[in-house]
C-alpha positions as CSV (number, residue, x, y, z in Angstrom):
1,M,10.0,-59.3,-35.6
2,L,8.2,-56.3,-35.1
3,Q,9.0,-53.2,-37.2
4,V,10.7,-50.3,-35.6
5,S,8.7,-47.8,-37.2
6,Y,5.6,-49.2,-35.7
7,I,7.2,-49.4,-32.5
8,R,8.0,-45.7,-32.7
9,D,4.7,-44.5,-33.9
10,N,2.8,-46.7,-31.5
11,K,4.6,-46.8,-28.3
12,E,1.7,-47.1,-26.1
13,Q,-0.3,-49.8,-27.6
14,V,3.0,-51.5,-27.9
15,L,3.3,-51.5,-24.5
16,E,-0.3,-52.3,-23.7
17,R,0.0,-55.5,-26.3
18,L,3.1,-56.5,-24.7
19,A,1.3,-56.6,-21.2
20,V,-1.3,-58.9,-22.3
21,K,1.5,-61.5,-23.1
22,N,3.0,-61.0,-19.7
23,F,6.2,-59.6,-21.5
24,K,8.3,-57.7,-18.6
25,Q,11.2,-56.4,-20.0
26,T,9.3,-53.5,-21.5
27,E,12.6,-51.3,-21.2
28,L,13.5,-52.9,-24.7
29,V,10.7,-50.4,-26.2
30,D,12.6,-47.3,-25.0
31,E,16.1,-48.7,-26.3
32,L,14.9,-49.3,-29.0
33,I,13.1,-45.8,-30.1
34,A,16.7,-44.6,-28.6
35,L,18.2,-46.4,-31.1
36,D,16.5,-45.8,-33.6
37,D,17.0,-42.1,-33.1
38,S,20.7,-42.8,-33.5
39,R,20.4,-44.6,-36.6
40,R,18.4,-41.7,-38.5
41,Q,21.2,-39.0,-37.0
42,T,24.0,-41.3,-38.3
43,Q,22.0,-42.0,-41.7
44,G,21.3,-38.3,-42.0
45,R,25.0,-37.5,-41.1
46,L,26.0,-40.1,-44.0
47,D,23.5,-38.9,-46.4
48,S,25.0,-35.7,-45.8
49,T,28.4,-36.2,-46.3
50,S,28.0,-38.1,-49.2
51,A,26.2,-35.9,-50.7
52,E,28.5,-33.0,-50.5
53,A,31.7,-35.7,-51.4
54,N,29.5,-36.3,-54.7
55,A,28.8,-32.4,-55.5
56,A,32.6,-32.3,-54.9
57,A,33.4,-34.5,-57.0
58,K,31.8,-33.2,-59.8
59,R,33.1,-30.0,-59.1
60,I,36.6,-31.2,-59.6
61,G,35.3,-32.8,-63.1
62,E,34.5,-29.3,-64.1
63,M,37.4,-27.6,-62.9
64,M,39.8,-30.2,-64.8
65,R,38.1,-29.4,-68.2
66,T,37.9,-25.6,-67.6
67,G,41.4,-25.5,-66.9
68,Q,41.0,-24.5,-63.5
69,K,43.5,-27.0,-62.0
70,A,45.1,-25.4,-58.9
71,E,41.7,-25.1,-58.0
72,A,40.6,-28.9,-58.3
73,E,43.7,-30.0,-56.9
74,Q,42.8,-28.2,-53.7
75,L,39.2,-29.2,-53.4
76,K,40.6,-32.7,-54.0
77,S,43.0,-32.5,-51.1
78,Q,39.8,-32.3,-49.1
79,T,38.2,-35.4,-50.4
80,G,40.3,-37.8,-48.2
81,T,38.7,-36.3,-44.8
82,W,34.7,-36.7,-46.5
83,K,36.0,-40.6,-47.4
84,E,37.2,-41.0,-43.5
85,E,34.2,-39.5,-42.4
86,I,32.0,-41.4,-44.7
87,K,34.2,-44.6,-43.7
88,Q,33.6,-44.0,-40.0
89,L,29.6,-43.3,-40.4
90,N,29.4,-46.2,-42.2
91,E,30.7,-48.4,-39.3
92,Q,28.7,-46.8,-36.9
93,L,25.4,-47.2,-38.7
94,N,26.4,-50.6,-39.2
95,K,27.3,-51.0,-35.5
96,I,23.9,-49.4,-34.6
97,E,21.7,-51.7,-37.0
98,Q,23.0,-54.9,-35.6
99,E,22.3,-53.7,-31.9
100,L,18.5,-52.7,-33.0
101,L,18.3,-56.3,-34.7
102,Q,20.0,-58.0,-31.6
103,K,17.1,-55.9,-29.4
104,V,14.0,-56.0,-31.5
105,V,14.1,-59.7,-31.8
106,L,14.0,-60.3,-28.6
107,L,10.4,-58.4,-28.5
108,P,7.4,-61.4,-29.3
109,N,4.6,-60.6,-31.8
110,L,1.9,-58.3,-30.3
111,P,-1.3,-60.2,-29.5
112,H,-4.5,-59.4,-31.8
113,S,-7.2,-57.5,-29.5
114,S,-8.9,-60.8,-29.1
115,V,-6.4,-62.2,-27.3
116,P,-7.8,-62.6,-23.3
117,K,-5.2,-61.7,-20.8
118,G,-3.9,-64.6,-18.8
119,V,-0.8,-66.1,-17.2
120,S,-1.3,-70.0,-18.3
121,A,-3.3,-73.0,-20.0
122,E,-5.9,-72.3,-17.2
123,D,-7.0,-68.8,-18.6
124,N,-7.3,-70.1,-22.0
125,E,-10.8,-69.3,-23.6
126,V,-13.0,-72.1,-25.1
127,V,-14.4,-71.2,-28.2
128,L,-16.6,-74.2,-28.7
129,E,-17.0,-77.5,-28.1
130,N,-18.0,-80.7,-30.3
131,G,-18.9,-84.0,-30.3
132,E,-20.0,-86.4,-27.4
133,K,-17.4,-87.8,-25.0
134,P,-17.2,-91.4,-25.1
135,V,-17.9,-93.3,-22.1
136,L,-15.7,-96.7,-21.5
137,P,-16.1,-99.5,-19.3
138,A,-13.9,-99.5,-16.2
139,S,-11.9,-102.4,-18.1
140,A,-10.5,-99.9,-20.7
141,L,-6.9,-99.3,-21.4
142,P,-4.7,-96.3,-22.0
143,H,-3.1,-96.1,-25.4
144,W,0.2,-97.1,-24.3
145,E,-1.4,-100.5,-22.8
146,L,-3.5,-101.1,-26.2
147,A,-0.3,-100.6,-28.3
148,T,1.5,-103.7,-26.3
149,K,-1.3,-105.7,-26.5
150,Y,-2.2,-105.2,-30.2
151,N,1.6,-105.1,-31.2
152,L,1.1,-101.5,-32.4
153,I,4.0,-99.6,-30.9
154,D,7.0,-100.3,-29.3
155,F,8.4,-97.7,-26.8
156,E,11.0,-99.8,-25.3
157,L,12.7,-100.7,-28.9
158,G,12.6,-97.1,-29.4
159,V,14.7,-96.2,-26.5
160,K,16.9,-99.2,-27.3
161,I,17.3,-97.7,-30.6
162,T,17.4,-94.2,-30.1
163,G,16.3,-93.2,-26.2
164,A,12.7,-92.0,-25.0
165,G,10.6,-90.4,-27.3
166,F,11.6,-92.3,-30.5
167,P,8.8,-95.1,-30.6
168,V,8.9,-98.0,-33.2
169,Y,5.5,-98.4,-34.6
170,K,4.9,-102.0,-36.1
171,G,2.5,-103.9,-37.9
172,K,-1.3,-101.9,-38.2
173,G,0.5,-99.4,-35.8
174,A,2.7,-98.5,-38.6
175,K,-0.3,-99.0,-41.3
176,L,-2.5,-96.4,-39.2
177,Q,0.3,-93.5,-39.3
178,R,0.7,-94.3,-43.0
179,A,-3.3,-94.4,-43.2
180,L,-3.6,-90.8,-41.3
181,I,-0.8,-89.1,-43.3
182,S,-2.3,-89.7,-46.7
183,F,-5.9,-89.1,-45.5
184,F,-4.5,-85.7,-44.2
185,L,-2.5,-85.0,-47.0
186,D,-5.5,-85.7,-49.8
187,E,-7.9,-83.4,-47.5
188,A,-5.4,-81.0,-47.7
189,E,-5.5,-81.2,-51.5
190,K,-9.3,-80.9,-51.6
191,A,-8.8,-77.7,-49.9
192,G,-6.6,-76.1,-52.6
193,Y,-3.4,-76.9,-50.8
194,N,-0.2,-77.5,-53.1
195,E,1.7,-80.4,-51.3
196,V,5.6,-80.0,-51.3
197,M,8.4,-82.5,-49.9
198,L,11.1,-80.4,-48.1
199,P,14.5,-81.0,-46.3
200,L,14.3,-82.1,-42.6
201,M,17.3,-80.2,-41.7
202,V,17.5,-76.2,-41.9
203,N,20.0,-73.5,-41.7
204,E,20.5,-70.9,-39.3
205,A,18.7,-68.3,-41.5
206,S,16.0,-70.3,-42.1
207,G,15.4,-70.8,-38.1
208,F,15.6,-66.8,-37.7
209,G,13.1,-66.7,-40.7
210,T,10.2,-68.0,-39.0
211,G,11.3,-67.3,-35.5
212,Q,12.2,-70.5,-34.2
213,L,15.8,-68.7,-33.4
214,P,17.0,-67.4,-31.2
215,D,13.5,-68.1,-29.0
216,K,13.7,-72.1,-29.4
217,E,17.0,-72.9,-30.0
218,G,17.2,-74.8,-26.8
219,Q,14.5,-77.1,-28.0
220,M,16.1,-78.0,-31.3
221,Y,18.0,-80.7,-32.4
222,F,21.3,-79.2,-33.4
223,V,23.9,-80.7,-36.0
224,G,26.7,-78.9,-35.1
225,Q,29.4,-80.1,-37.3
226,D,27.3,-78.6,-40.5
227,N,25.7,-75.9,-38.3
228,L,22.3,-77.7,-39.2
229,Y,18.8,-77.6,-37.2
230,L,16.5,-80.3,-37.3
231,I,12.9,-79.0,-38.1
232,P,10.6,-78.7,-35.2
233,T,7.8,-78.8,-37.7
234,A,7.4,-78.3,-41.5
235,E,6.5,-74.4,-40.8
236,V,9.9,-73.6,-41.0
237,P,10.9,-75.3,-44.4
238,I,7.8,-74.2,-46.0
239,T,7.4,-71.0,-45.2
240,N,11.1,-70.1,-45.7
241,M,10.5,-71.0,-49.3
242,Y,9.4,-67.6,-49.7
243,R,12.5,-65.7,-47.7
244,D,13.4,-63.0,-50.0
245,V,10.3,-63.2,-52.4
246,I,8.4,-60.5,-53.9
247,L,5.2,-62.0,-54.6
248,K,2.7,-61.0,-57.0
249,L,-0.7,-59.4,-55.8
250,D,-2.5,-62.3,-58.0
251,E,-0.3,-64.9,-56.4
252,L,-2.2,-64.6,-53.0
253,P,-3.0,-66.6,-51.1
254,V,-0.2,-68.8,-51.4
255,K,-1.4,-72.5,-50.0
256,N,1.1,-75.1,-49.2
257,T,0.9,-78.5,-47.5
258,G,3.5,-81.1,-46.5
259,Y,4.0,-84.0,-44.4
260,T,7.6,-84.5,-42.1
261,P,9.0,-86.1,-39.2
262,C,8.9,-83.5,-36.5
263,F,12.0,-83.1,-34.1
264,R,11.7,-81.8,-30.7
265,R,14.0,-81.6,-27.5
266,E,11.3,-81.1,-24.7
267,A,13.7,-80.5,-22.2
268,G,12.7,-80.7,-19.2
269,S,8.9,-82.9,-20.0
270,Y,8.7,-85.5,-17.6
271,G,5.6,-87.0,-15.6
272,A,2.5,-89.2,-16.2
273,H,0.9,-86.6,-19.1
274,V,3.9,-87.4,-21.3
275,R,3.4,-91.2,-21.0
276,G,3.2,-93.0,-24.4
277,L,2.8,-91.0,-27.4
278,N,1.4,-87.9,-24.9
279,R,5.1,-86.3,-25.7
280,L,7.4,-87.5,-28.2
281,H,11.1,-86.1,-29.7
282,Q,10.0,-87.6,-32.9
283,F,6.7,-87.4,-34.2
284,D,4.6,-87.1,-37.7
285,K,2.6,-84.3,-38.8
286,V,1.1,-82.8,-41.6
287,E,1.0,-78.8,-41.6
288,L,-1.0,-76.6,-43.3
289,V,0.7,-72.8,-44.6
290,Q,-0.4,-70.0,-46.3
291,V,1.1,-66.4,-47.4
292,V,-2.2,-64.1,-47.6
293,H,-2.7,-60.5,-47.8
294,P,-3.3,-58.7,-44.6
295,D,-6.6,-57.8,-45.4
296,Q,-7.4,-61.5,-45.5
297,S,-5.5,-63.0,-43.2
298,Y,-8.2,-63.2,-40.2
299,E,-10.8,-64.6,-42.4
300,V,-8.4,-67.0,-43.5
301,L,-7.7,-68.3,-39.9
302,E,-11.0,-68.9,-39.6
303,G,-11.0,-70.9,-42.4
304,M,-8.3,-73.0,-41.5
305,S,-9.4,-73.8,-37.9
306,T,-12.6,-74.9,-39.7
307,H,-10.2,-77.3,-42.0
308,V,-8.9,-78.9,-38.9
309,Q,-12.0,-79.0,-37.3
310,G,-13.6,-80.9,-40.5
311,L,-10.7,-83.5,-40.0
312,L,-11.7,-84.1,-36.3
313,Q,-15.3,-84.7,-37.1
314,K,-14.3,-87.3,-39.7
315,L,-12.4,-89.0,-37.5
316,G,-15.3,-89.2,-35.2
317,L,-13.5,-87.5,-32.5
318,A,-14.8,-85.3,-29.6
319,Y,-13.0,-81.8,-29.4
320,R,-12.7,-78.7,-28.4
321,V,-11.2,-75.1,-29.7
322,L,-9.8,-73.0,-27.5
323,R,-8.3,-69.2,-28.1
324,L,-4.7,-68.9,-26.0
325,C,-4.4,-66.4,-23.4
326,G,-1.3,-63.9,-23.7
327,G,0.6,-66.2,-21.4
328,D,0.1,-69.0,-23.2
329,M,0.4,-68.0,-26.7
330,G,3.9,-69.0,-28.8
331,F,6.2,-65.8,-28.7
332,T,5.4,-65.3,-32.7
333,A,1.9,-65.8,-32.7
334,A,-0.9,-62.7,-33.0
335,L,-3.4,-64.9,-32.3
336,T,-3.6,-68.9,-31.9
337,Y,-6.4,-71.6,-31.7
338,D,-5.8,-75.1,-29.9
339,M,-7.8,-78.0,-31.2
340,E,-8.0,-80.8,-28.4
341,T,-9.5,-84.3,-28.4
342,W,-11.1,-85.7,-25.7
343,S,-9.1,-88.7,-24.4
344,A,-11.6,-91.1,-22.9
345,A,-9.3,-93.4,-21.2
346,Q,-7.4,-90.8,-19.8
347,Q,-10.0,-88.7,-18.9
348,R,-8.3,-85.4,-20.3
349,W,-7.7,-83.2,-23.2
350,L,-5.0,-83.4,-25.6
351,E,-3.8,-80.8,-28.1
352,V,-3.5,-82.3,-31.4
353,S,-3.3,-79.3,-33.0
354,S,-2.5,-75.7,-32.9
355,V,-3.4,-72.7,-35.8
356,S,-2.1,-69.3,-36.0
357,N,-1.5,-66.0,-37.4
358,F,1.9,-64.3,-37.5
359,E,0.7,-61.8,-39.2
360,T,4.0,-59.5,-40.4
361,Y,5.9,-60.8,-37.6
362,Q,7.5,-63.8,-39.8
363,S,7.2,-61.8,-43.1
364,N,9.4,-59.3,-41.7
365,R,12.0,-61.5,-41.1
366,L,12.3,-63.1,-44.1
367,K,11.7,-60.0,-46.4
368,L,8.6,-61.5,-47.8
369,R,6.8,-59.0,-49.8
370,F,4.0,-58.7,-52.7
371,R,3.1,-55.8,-54.8
372,N,-0.1,-54.0,-53.6
373,A,-2.6,-52.6,-55.9
374,E,-0.5,-49.5,-56.0
375,G,2.8,-51.8,-57.2
376,K,4.3,-51.0,-54.1
377,T,5.6,-53.6,-52.2
378,Q,4.2,-55.0,-48.7
379,L,4.7,-57.1,-46.0
380,A,2.4,-60.4,-46.4
381,H,1.0,-62.1,-43.3
382,T,1.5,-65.5,-42.6
383,L,-0.3,-68.5,-41.2
384,N,0.3,-72.2,-40.0
385,G,-1.5,-75.1,-38.6
386,S,-1.5,-78.7,-38.0
387,A,-3.5,-80.6,-39.9
388,L,-2.8,-82.7,-38.1
389,A,0.1,-84.0,-35.6
390,L,-0.2,-87.8,-35.5
391,P,0.7,-88.8,-32.2
392,R,-2.6,-88.0,-30.1
393,I,-4.5,-88.3,-32.8
394,V,-3.4,-91.9,-32.6
395,A,-3.9,-91.9,-29.0
396,T,-7.3,-91.0,-28.9
397,L,-8.2,-93.1,-32.0
398,L,-6.9,-96.2,-29.9
399,E,-8.5,-95.4,-26.7
400,N,-11.7,-94.2,-27.9
401,N,-12.6,-96.7,-30.3
402,Q,-11.7,-99.7,-28.3
403,T,-14.2,-102.5,-27.7
404,E,-14.2,-106.3,-26.9
405,Q,-13.9,-107.3,-30.0
406,G,-10.6,-104.9,-30.6
407,I,-10.4,-101.3,-31.9
408,K,-12.6,-100.0,-34.6
409,I,-11.0,-98.1,-37.4
410,P,-12.9,-95.2,-38.0
411,E,-14.7,-95.4,-41.5
412,V,-13.0,-92.6,-43.3
413,L,-9.5,-94.3,-43.1
414,V,-10.4,-97.8,-43.7
415,P,-9.6,-97.2,-47.6
416,Y,-6.3,-96.3,-46.5
417,T,-5.9,-98.7,-44.0
418,K,-7.5,-101.5,-46.0
419,F,-8.7,-103.1,-42.3
420,E,-11.4,-102.1,-40.2
421,W,-10.2,-103.4,-37.0
422,I,-7.1,-103.9,-35.1
423,N,-7.5,-107.0,-33.1
């Protein structure tokens, strides 16, 4: 969440940047500043009354020691009034702070100055394209038909067991999944990331810490009896490892990677564009997460983007990089790059990764800080990215590499799959 002190000190800039994200509830800014004024006034009265009460307590002790018992009793009679006033001021302060929190979490992160204006994906900026789009014969099949032809993925069996969006991977389809996960993790390790394995369910505090709650509550699977949420991405448990943590300066940057299944309700998703692997409720993903010094976060973001592009290059996939416009960005991000691969059979771009800098938006919720060179605590910057999400990678690999002899496995994956062809 945004820092209230920053909002009040930079009101015009805040309103300007919120407009880039097409945020309409701008009255919240004035409401927050007014609440912060009230909080400061109440805190001042509380501090003043507490100081007066403490000073009186000391005077009472001195009077008792010097034999001024009558005067001490008279002063002591006033302490009840101070105690009651302190109690009321504490209650009032807690109420104001709760209202402040409820309102400030309704504000999205401020977009970086480089974020283009726009209202939808059509307004995203193409940063670069790499690779040649493969040209397939007219007889080429989309991945869902290839999956059936070669007995790789059973979508109907997933419907029987659970429901739509929960596919069953079989044979070489399952081995391809495992190969991609291992390849992505190994490449992350080479890049200096530490692999972690974490729970697939998180509590409400974790969901709030990374910004999924309350913004994406309707998109998460909720285990009501235990008040837990299935993770929509490994970002949530990995980043929450550092909730309420103060890092040392020499511990930065912190680099973690993890593979997890991910669970998303994807409410309202339907149509041809979500067919097959294009949109699932459960899918596998390798995530990169970094905690870094604020001065280095945008350099790190570019490095994470380069890492993801390197994976796509090694897989031989044509791709493009988009800088998301304000209207297509996530609630918590300050700047996001999307990577899309070209699906030759579907003749469309498929998003396979998002890499984002959250600046202090998550760390303020998490109370994730570090001690700077002066020894003072300071909020760190957090970043994460998919490296990579598997479903659409599998879709494009199957489609783009189909031949009359079968589907050719990218050379870099053969040591992991132990086979060169799906046929």
